[in-house]
N, C-alpha and C positions, 0 to 999 in steps of 0.2 A: 466570281461568288455568287452562291445560292439566295435569291432574295427571302429574306424573314418574311415567314407569314403577318399577317397584317392583325391588329390587335380587333376585336367590335365593336364596332359604333353604338351596341345596343349593350344597357345592363339585361342582365340576367332576369328572367321571371318564376316566380311561383320557385324562389332557387336554382332554376335550370338556365345550363348558359342556349344562350341562342343558336342553331345551325348555319353551319358554313360550309358553304359549297365553293368550289371554284370554276368557274365555267372551260371549257376545252378552250384549246388552240385554234383547233378547225371544230369547222362544222356549218353546216346550208343556214342556221339561223339567222335574220334579219333584226329579229329583237327579242328581248328578254322571256318576255313572256312566250313566245314557239319553243324557246330552249324546253323554259318548267314545263312547260307540259308538258311536252315529250320526256322532259328527264324525271317526273313525281309521278309515275300513271296513277298510284293509287290516290292523288289528291285530283278532282273536279275542277275539269278547266276554267270552270267561273267563277268558282272559287278562288285559284290563283288569283285572278284579274282581279276579286275583288279586294283581296291583300294589297294588290299593288296600287288598288283607289286606296286605299286605306293608310297607303306608306307603312305598310307592316313591311317591307323588304327595304333593306337596304343595302347599298353601298359602301364603299368607307368612304367616300364624303356627302355621306346622305341615300333619305330615303329616294327611290326608284320606283317610274310609273308603265303605268300600260304599255307608253310607245317608246318607252329605254330600249335604247340601239342595244345589240349585241355588243357585246366588251372581251372578246378570244382574253384569257388567261386572268379576268380581273375576278375578284371575289367577292362574295354575295352573303349577306346573313338574315335570319326572321325566328322566328319564334312558331313552331310547330302549333299544330291545334291539338290540343290533351284531351284525351279517350274523359267517358265518363269514369269513376273508380269507386268501388264505397270502400267509405271509408275504414280503416283497422282501427281496433278501439281500442289499443294499449299503446303504453309509451316506452321511446326508447330512455334506456337512464343514464348519463355519463358517467361513469366507471372512474376515470384521472384525464385530463384536463393539461398541457402543458404548450410553450410558444410553439413545437411542429404536431406534437400528439392529442389525437381525439380518440380516447378506448371507450365502446360505450357497451351495453347490453338491448340486444338485440330481441322486443319478441319476437315471438312464435307469428305467422303468415302475416308480418312486415318485408318485404322482397328490401334486399340489400343496395339495389341499386337499378335507376332509369330503364324499362325492358320493358316492351311489350304494352298490356295494358295498366303497366303498374311504373308510375309514372311519380304525380308527387307524393304520391302514399307510400314515398319508398324512407330510407332509413338515411339515403347522404344527400335527400331532398326537404325531409326536414332539417336534420342537421344542420344544416347550408339556412333556412330562413330562423331558424330559435340562437342557434348560435354567432349568427352574422357573418360567417364566415363563406362566400361567395365561392373560393378556391380550393374548398374543402374537397377531397377525393380519398377513397378505397385503395387501403393499402391493400387489401384482400377479399374476397370473397366471402359469403355464407349462405345457404339455400335459405330461399323464403321461411319454410317450416320448419326452420331449425330456429332456436334458442340460442341466448348466450354472446358473448364476447366477439366484439368486432371493432379492429380499427381502420381508424382515417390520418391522414395528413394535411395538412394547414396552409401549411409554406408548400406555395410548389419546387425550391428548390431543392425540397428534403425528400420530395415524393420518391422520389427514384430509387434512394438508400433502403425505405422504407421495404416500395414495393420489392426489390432485388433481394431482402429478407427470406422474403418469402417462394417466391421464384425458387430461389437458391434450397430452400426448406433448412433453415438457419433458425426454422420459429417453431421451440418445439410446445404442439398441442396438444392438450385432453379431452375429452369430450365423459361427460356423461350419459349413458341410455338409460332407459327402462325396459327390459324387457320380460320372458316368462323364463321361471327359474326350470330345468332341466338338470335331474341328478344326476344323468345319464354322459351329460357333456363335460368331457374332462378342461377344467379353466385352471391356470392362466394358459394361452395359448398365442401363438403368433399365424394369422389367417396368410396363405395366400394368395393371388388368383391373378386369371384372365381378365380385364373388363375391361370391355364395351357398349360404346355409346353412340349408335349411330346418329348421323344427321336425320331432322326431324323427328325422329322418336325418342318417346318423352323417358321411358327406362333405357335403364343399362343394364348389364346382358354379364356373366360369366360362361368364358368362353376355353376351350382347350385352346392349350398355349405355354409359351413363357409365358409367367407372371407380372404383369408391371402394378400389383397393388399390396398392399403389406401394411396389416393392422393387426393392433396388440390387443387381446383382451380377456381381462381381468372382470371378475366375477368378487364386490366388494360384501353384498351383502342379500340375504336373502329371505324374504317371509311373505306370505301369504300366495306360494305358486310363482309369486314375483321375485325378478332379479335387479340391482345395482350395480349394473358394470360399468366399467373404467375402460375406455377407448382412447388407445395412441396410435392414430394414423403415421407410416414411415414414408406416405403419396398420399397424393391429392388426387383419387377418379372418382367424376363423376358417381355423385351413392355412394362411393364406397363403403361408407360405415353400414348402410342401414343394407346394401346388398349384402355383405359379409355377413354380417347378423342374422339376415332370412339365410343368407347359407347356413348358419350353424344348425337354421330351424326354431331360430329364437328370435324370431323380427320384431321388433321395434314397434312397442304398442301405437299403435295411435298414427302407422305408414300407411299411404291411402297407394303407395306405388309396388310394394312389394310386402311378401308373394306376388301377389296380384294385386291389378289394379285397378282403383276405383275413381270414377271423375267425383270431384266434391267442389259445389258451388262457390266461390267465391268471400260471397257473403255468408258463407258456413265457420263462424270461429269454434265451432267446439272440437272437442278432440285431438288435440295439436299434438305429433309428434315428440317423442317423450325423449327428444335428443340436444343433449345443452352442449356448446361448444363453453367449458370452465375453466379453460387453464391456455394464457398467450403466456411463454417465456423464450427468451432472447439479449442478449447483448445488441443495447443498442448503438448504432450503425454513425451516429454522430457523437456520443459522448463515450462510447462504451463499456458505459453504466451497464449494469446486470437489471434487469427487471422480469418481471412477474405481476399480473395483473388475473384475478379470482373475480371468475362471475357471482355477484348476488341474489340472483335465481335461482330459484329452484322447481323439479321437474313436479307437477299435480299428479300424479300415479302415486307417487313416493311418499307424499306429502299427507295426502290424503286415507292411502292406503290403509 
């Protein structure tokens, strides 16, 4: 029988779980320090040694030390050093909460989950801290620059059921976008294309081939050269809505990626992407109840025009 992974001996910090590493069964290392210096090349050896001296690296039974012998197959835990982050001056608002679910309106510019330069300034970490829900996890993803509804699961046993809903595309999603109005563009229509995104490349692109992305695009209303659009994705390719709107010749206002990439500093909170995750609609996998959530946010390009 496979051994169950042990629980972390150290609590979350700033809403973040400790990193866990399993030590290889075989290797030439005599001490834990030797192994970690080789395994964590982005961390200075002096910093690893300092963490051991400060008892910040733990085994199952307590803190480990500079002279701790290497123990094959064992687990260790530690909290990584956090990057300096620019505070995002917008709040996450809770739309709905029950025993298992937390549905929120995520603002523009706030990353959904910890990644890269965004750790504490993320919706997940903020909510874990503010709601005192250390095991909260996302049911799906939402881009940092996109505002609107995002769903989290607060109880680990229910996590798989809700994440599977999104994986199997059993959640109806609707988005709202503000973009230029074109009288020559025939709408509504369903856009089909093949979108690829190469690893290490920021933007995605449409290429010839079998379509793998499908979006329904409808013009709701227009005024003063702008249109308010309803977007319903049937697939979930990276940047799909932005790519399809740009491909139609009506790129979403505030888009720094499409049709032309413009770098924007992380502390620039002006001119947000005018894209809103407006509706989540699904049958609850635990209760069978039909649920429909609607964002309370509004896109500023339309409300101020």
